[in-house]
N, C-alpha and C positions, 0 to 999 in steps of 0.2 A: 229249635236244637237242643241237642241235651247241655241240658246246664252242667252237670256232672254225671259218672259213670254209675251204673246205680249198680249193687251189688249182683252178683251171678246167681242164678236159682241155687247152685248147691250151697253158695255159702249162708243164702238165706234160709235153708232146708238146717243146713250145721246150725245157726245163731236159733232157731224157732226148738229145734231140739235140747240145745244146751241150756234154754231158760225153760223147757217146759223139766228138763230132770232135777235141776236145782228147784223149783218149785214144791216137785213133788219128794223130794230128800227131805223138805220142809227146813229148809237154808236159806239164812237171811244172807244178803252178801256182806256183811259182816261178819259172820260166821264161818262163809268161804276165805274171807282175805286172814283168818284167825288159822284156821287151817292149813291153808295151802299157799299163803303172802301174796295170793294173788290178790290185787287193789280194785278198787270199787271200780273206777276207770275202765281198766283191761278189762271188765270182768261185764259192765256195761256195753262194751265195744264190741265186746263177741258174742253177746248175748241181742246184739240189734244189728247185726252184721256190719259192721263199721269197718270194720280191720280185720285179718284174719290172722287166727291166732295162732303161736309158736306152737309147734307140733309137743313139746313138753309143758308147756301150759294146757292144752288141749289133755293129752295125759293124766296130770295131777286132778282136773279137772273128773275127767270118766272115772278115776281111781277114787275120788273123794265120793264121789253120788253112786258108786257101787254099779256102772254101768256091766254088763258080764263080756265077754269075749269077743262072742261072733259081733255085736252090735257095736262093739269099741273099735272091732276093725273098720269097719261101712263108714262109722266116723272118718276115721283117720284119713280112708279114702277119700270120701270127699274136701278133706281141708285138702286132700294131696290136691284134688281138678277143681278145687277152686275157683282157680283161676281163667276156667274154661269158659269161654264165650259163643254163645250162640249166633246165628245168623242175622239175628234181630241187629246186634252190634253195628252189621254193613251198611242199614237203610236208616235214613232221614228221616225217621218218624217217630212224634212226637207222642207217643200213644199213652193213655191211662195206666196206673202202674199196676192194676189188678188186669186189666187187658193182656199187655204185658208179658205177665204172671201167666196166664192162660197159654198165650203161644208160647213159652216154654214149656208149661206142664205136658202140652200138648205133642210138642215137639221129642219129649222123654216116652210118652206114653206107648204102650204096647197096642192098646186095643180102645177104642170108645165108641161108647153108647148114645146115639145122637139124638132128640124130638125136638124139630122144628113146627110151630103151629103156623108161621107165620112167613117167614122164608125157605128160600132152599139153604139146603146149608150148607155153611160158609166153605167146607171142604169140595164142597162139589160144585160152585158159582162159575159160573164163566168172566171174562172179563167184562162183558158190557153189563151182564145183570147187577155184577158186586160194583160198578160203578155207579150203577145204577137206585140200586140198593143205597149206598155209603151218603152218593146226595140227596137221597130221601129222606132218610133219617137226618141228617147231618146237614141241614138246610143253612145251617150259618159257617158251615166249614169251607177255607180258602182250596183255590182247584189244587195247589199243590197241596195241602192237606189232605183233601181226597185222590190225588195221584199215589202218595204214599201207602195211605191206607189199602189201597185197592194193589197194587205192590205188595202189604204185608199179606194180603188173602190170596195171593195168587203163590208165594213162594211157603204157605204154609200147605199148601198142596201137596208139593214135595217129599210129605212124609205117606203119600199114599204108593208112590212109584220108588222108593228108596229102596236097596238092596234087602233089609229085611223091612216093609211097609206096614204100615200102621194098619188093626183090622178097624175099618168101620162098619156100623150099624145104623142106619139112619132111619128113619119115620120122620115123613113131613106128611102133614096136613093137606086136605088136597085144597082146602084155600088159598093155602102159600101157592099151590102150581097153576089159579087160576085168575090170580091177582094177575096184574097183565104190570108188570115192573119194564118199565122202559121200553112198553110197546111190544106190537107185534112180533116184530124180526126177532129184536132181546130175547123173546121170550119162545120162540121159536127154537134159535137155536141154545137158549139152557135146557130146553124140554131135549132136544138131541145130545145135548149130551149127558141129559142123564140116562136116554138107554144106550148111551155108550158106555158108561161106567157102570152101571147095573150087573154087567156081564163080567165083570172083574172078577179076579177070584178072593179076594180081600171086601171086598164093598158088597154087601147087602143093604139094598134098599127096598122098602115099602111105603105105599100109601096110606094115609087116616081116611078114609073115605066120609062124604058128609054124611052116608047113612049110617054110621056107626053112634051118632046122636052123643047123648053127652058121657064124657070121660074124662079121670082126671089128669090126661093133659092139657085140660083146658085152662087148667090154670098158669101153664106159660111153658115156655121151651127150658133144657135143661143138657148138660153134658153129663156121663157117667167114665173116668180116665180108669183104667189100666193101665198099672207099671209094669206086672208081671213079674214085682218081686215081693216078698212076705217084708223087706226092711222099707216098702215106699207104700204106704196103703192107696186102695182108691180117694178118686176125689170128685167130687161134684161140682158143678160149674154153673151157675145161672144166671143169666144178662137178663137186666129189668130194666123197668124206667129206675128205679127206685137206685140200683147201682149195681153192679156186680157180686157176687156172693159167691165165697169157695165154704164148701162144707167134710170134711174127713171124715164126722163121728161113725161110728159103726152105724148104731141107727139110721141115721142118712141116709150110706151106703145104701141101706138095704130097703129103706122104702123107695127109695126114687128109683136102684134096681127089680123090686116087688112093682112098681108104675110102668118101668118099662117092658119087662116082660108081659103087661096087661094092653097095655098100647100095642105091641106085636101080637097078639093071638087075635086083637079084634079088628085089624089092619090089615088091607086087602096082602097076599101072598104074594111075593117077590116077580111072580111070573103077572098073577094081575097086576101089579102096579105099573110093569112094563107096557102093560098089553092100554092102562088108562094114560100114561105119559105118552106112546105114540101117537094115540088117537087125538090129545092136545098137541101133539106139536103138529099136528095135521089138521086143529082149525078144529076140532071133534069139541 
């Protein structure tokens, strides 16, 4: 169970930008107080998403930091919408904070590039496969914890069928398709699901075959999320044994985008990928 409600994604975005704006302006919290009469406690809460600032407080800070009118309007919109909560609030799933952040970002993304070396991409998993994967990678999880994680994973997939669906380009390593997760029947069901979704107009699926040899994807799986807005830069998400990592620097975005383009070039075509997946579904 959650001990307290986490700040919404919009409030966290607002807090992060306000903290960055102050630091870029070269002002200390004491100097902000001297110029605006906004005390350190209030500023601390604003910059750490501990409370929603009042409109006049936010406007005073935006003026002090010299934020242009277009960006200020966007940040004021974030403030107005900062109480909006996503569907995760309706599920009793005690997820790690960074995973929760990823799910919230994915829910707002316009498109995602996803390379997976060891698993079928989460947005394309069947319930049986998802359950087997979660039980396998989290051997100490209780049945209830597994159930809640499965529920979250299946709910995530609604981004593919909503009114304005997310655009997914997924590349999956051949080894992930041949690994017998959950047994033959679970894998057969999963392969059939992949052949079905590969025909969706908003989904492109490619398989990276063993024959591709050494490639930069061997360093691990990653996601590149795009939000279709200048105000929201792309985000790279990396899930590893060492912990989850978010990168949003231009150099990082460029590097992972180039890696994805390279993998896309050496992977099987979407048509050949479906042929291979169909063969695997038939026991080939």
